[in-house]
C-alpha positions in Angstrom: 82.7 104.5 122.8 82.6 107.4 120.5 85.6 109.7 119.6 85.8 112.9 117.6 89.4 112.9 116.3 90.9 116.1 115.0 94.3 116.5 113.5 95.8 119.6 115.0 98.7 121.9 114.7 98.2 122.7 118.4 95.6 122.4 121.1 95.1 123.2 124.8 92.6 122.8 127.6 92.1 125.4 130.3 90.2 124.9 133.6 89.5 127.8 135.9 91.9 130.0 134.0 94.8 127.6 134.2 96.1 125.6 131.2 96.0 121.9 132.4 97.0 120.3 129.0 98.7 121.5 125.9 100.1 119.9 122.8 101.7 120.8 119.5 101.3 118.8 116.3 99.1 115.8 116.9 95.5 114.8 117.6 92.8 116.2 119.9 90.4 113.4 120.9 86.9 114.3 122.3 86.0 111.1 124.1 82.5 109.8 124.9 82.1 106.7 127.0 79.0 104.4 126.8 77.7 102.2 129.7 78.6 99.0 127.8 82.2 99.9 126.9 84.8 97.3 127.7 88.5 97.0 128.1 88.7 95.5 124.6 86.9 98.5 123.1 89.3 100.9 124.9 92.3 99.0 123.6 91.0 98.8 120.1 90.3 102.6 120.0 93.7 103.5 121.5 95.4 101.4 118.9 93.2 102.9 116.1 93.9 106.5 117.2 97.7 106.2 117.3 97.9 104.2 114.0 95.4 106.0 111.9 97.1 107.5 108.9 96.0 111.1 108.9 99.3 113.0 108.6 100.9 113.9 105.3 103.9 112.2 103.8 106.5 113.9 101.6 104.0 113.8 98.7 101.3 115.5 100.7 99.1 112.3 101.0 97.6 111.3 104.3 99.9 108.3 104.8 101.5 108.7 108.2 100.3 107.9 111.7 100.7 109.8 114.9 103.4 107.3 115.9 105.3 107.9 112.7 105.4 111.6 113.1 106.0 111.4 116.9 102.9 113.5 117.5 101.1 114.3 120.7 97.5 113.7 122.0 95.2 115.9 123.9 92.4 113.7 125.4 89.2 115.4 126.5 86.2 113.6 128.1 83.0 114.7 126.5 79.7 112.9 127.5 77.8 115.3 125.2 78.9 113.1 122.2 76.1 110.8 123.3 73.5 113.6 123.3 70.3 112.5 121.7 68.5 115.4 120.0 65.7 113.6 118.2 63.0 114.6 120.6 62.2 118.0 122.1 64.7 120.8 122.4 66.9 119.6 125.2 69.4 116.7 124.4 69.0 113.5 126.4 72.2 111.9 127.7 70.8 108.6 128.7 73.1 106.8 126.3 76.3 108.2 128.0 77.9 106.3 130.8 77.3 107.7 134.3 80.3 109.5 135.8 81.2 106.6 138.2 81.6 104.3 135.1 82.9 106.9 132.6 85.7 108.4 134.7 87.7 105.2 135.3 87.1 104.1 131.7 88.3 107.5 130.5 91.4 107.4 132.8 92.1 103.8 131.6 91.9 105.0 127.9 94.4 107.7 128.6 96.8 105.1 130.2 96.4 102.9 127.1 97.3 105.8 124.8 100.4 106.4 126.9 101.5 102.8 126.5 102.0 103.5 122.8 104.9 105.8 123.8 103.2 109.1 122.8 102.9 112.3 124.8 99.3 112.4 126.1 97.8 115.5 127.8 94.3 115.5 129.2 91.6 117.7 130.6 89.9 117.3 134.0 87.0 114.8 134.0 83.7 116.5 134.8 85.1 120.0 134.8 84.0 123.0 132.7 86.8 123.2 130.2 87.8 125.7 127.6 89.3 123.7 124.7 91.3 125.5 122.1 91.7 123.5 118.9 93.8 124.5 115.9 92.3 122.0 113.4 94.9 121.2 110.7 93.4 120.6 107.3 90.8 120.6 108.6 90.8 116.8 109.4 88.0 115.6 111.6 86.9 112.0 111.9 84.3 110.2 114.1 85.3 106.8 115.5 82.9 104.5 117.1 83.3 101.1 118.6 
């Protein structure tokens, strides 16, 4: 599993001209699923995302988690995180899970995030999406499990 995590002041996802998910202060997660991902990996990543201290405290230090600030999450599936560009000019996606594996894993990950009592919005798996991200900081991290 691979996640690009961005601290945001706001973020939204639009499909076919309609906003299907929108958050204010929180995290936008671009989520790639690998064929060998497990329930344990999903649980670990969900816990890591909501507890990672990337929000400023009263001294301006990144010392607070999403849970502490009562932030929100926008979760977007993105198989292209597993694009391999080492050969040729067209990325290979052989390291990404096939949709029949990735979609239920992605949905399960969203459920696990919600169990942490945070607002979680999401995109539409497999759809062409327009994602608007207002990266705050900017703070961008890559998590891999």
